[in-house]
C-alpha positions in Angstrom: -212.3 63.3 107.9 -208.9 61.8 107.9 -207.4 60.8 111.2 -205.0 63.5 112.4 -202.4 60.9 113.3 -201.0 58.0 111.3 -199.4 54.8 112.6 -195.7 55.5 113.4 -196.3 59.2 114.2 -194.9 60.5 117.5 -196.5 63.2 119.6 -195.3 65.6 122.2 -197.6 65.7 125.2 -197.9 68.5 127.8 -198.9 66.9 131.1 -200.2 70.1 132.7 -202.0 71.9 129.9 -205.7 71.9 130.4 -207.4 70.4 127.4 -210.2 72.1 125.5 -212.9 70.5 123.3 -211.2 69.7 120.0 -207.8 69.0 121.5 -206.1 65.7 121.0 -205.3 64.1 124.4 -203.4 61.0 125.7 -205.2 59.1 128.4 -205.2 55.7 130.1 -207.9 53.3 128.9 -210.6 53.4 131.7 -211.0 49.6 131.6 -207.5 48.4 130.7 -204.9 50.0 133.0 -201.6 50.5 131.3 -203.1 50.9 127.9 -202.7 54.4 126.4 -205.2 56.0 124.0 -204.9 59.0 121.8 -208.3 60.6 121.2 -209.9 63.9 120.6 -211.7 65.6 123.5 -215.3 66.3 122.6 -216.6 67.6 125.9 -216.0 67.5 129.6 -218.8 67.3 132.1 -219.6 66.0 135.6 -219.3 62.4 134.3 -215.7 62.9 133.0 -214.0 63.4 129.7 -215.9 62.4 126.5 -213.3 61.4 123.9 -213.7 60.1 120.4 -211.4 58.9 117.7 -211.0 60.8 114.4 -211.9 57.6 112.5 -215.2 56.6 114.1 -215.8 53.3 112.4 -212.4 52.0 113.6 -212.2 53.7 117.0 -212.9 52.4 120.4 -213.8 55.4 122.5 -216.3 57.0 124.8 -219.1 55.7 122.6 -218.1 52.2 123.8 -216.7 52.8 127.4 -218.4 56.0 128.4 -216.7 59.1 129.9 -213.2 58.8 131.1 -212.3 59.9 134.7 -210.1 63.0 134.6 -207.4 61.3 136.6 -206.8 59.0 133.6 -205.7 62.1 131.5 -202.0 61.9 130.8 -201.7 65.1 128.8 -202.6 67.3 125.9 -200.9 66.7 122.5 -199.0 69.9 121.6 -197.0 68.7 118.6 -197.0 65.9 116.0 -193.9 64.4 114.4 -194.8 62.4 111.3 -193.1 59.1 110.7 -190.1 59.2 108.3 -191.1 59.8 104.7 -194.5 61.5 105.5 -195.3 65.2 105.2 
């Protein structure tokens, strides 16, 4: 599966939309405050949000740092704007 976003793409994020499994979300890295991540929500449980990248071999995600606390969620991606020259 190809990543849903490419370097240089911009996204529109809705900060109050409740994400569902399969949605792309923006969140703060649980171990590096101030670092934003764009990941796909796989599931939510008592431990937090389990997120994974669309390109697993190149992604640092919940498989490395575990579930993300819900208060680190910045919003749900609702639109993608490709970099200039891309479809």
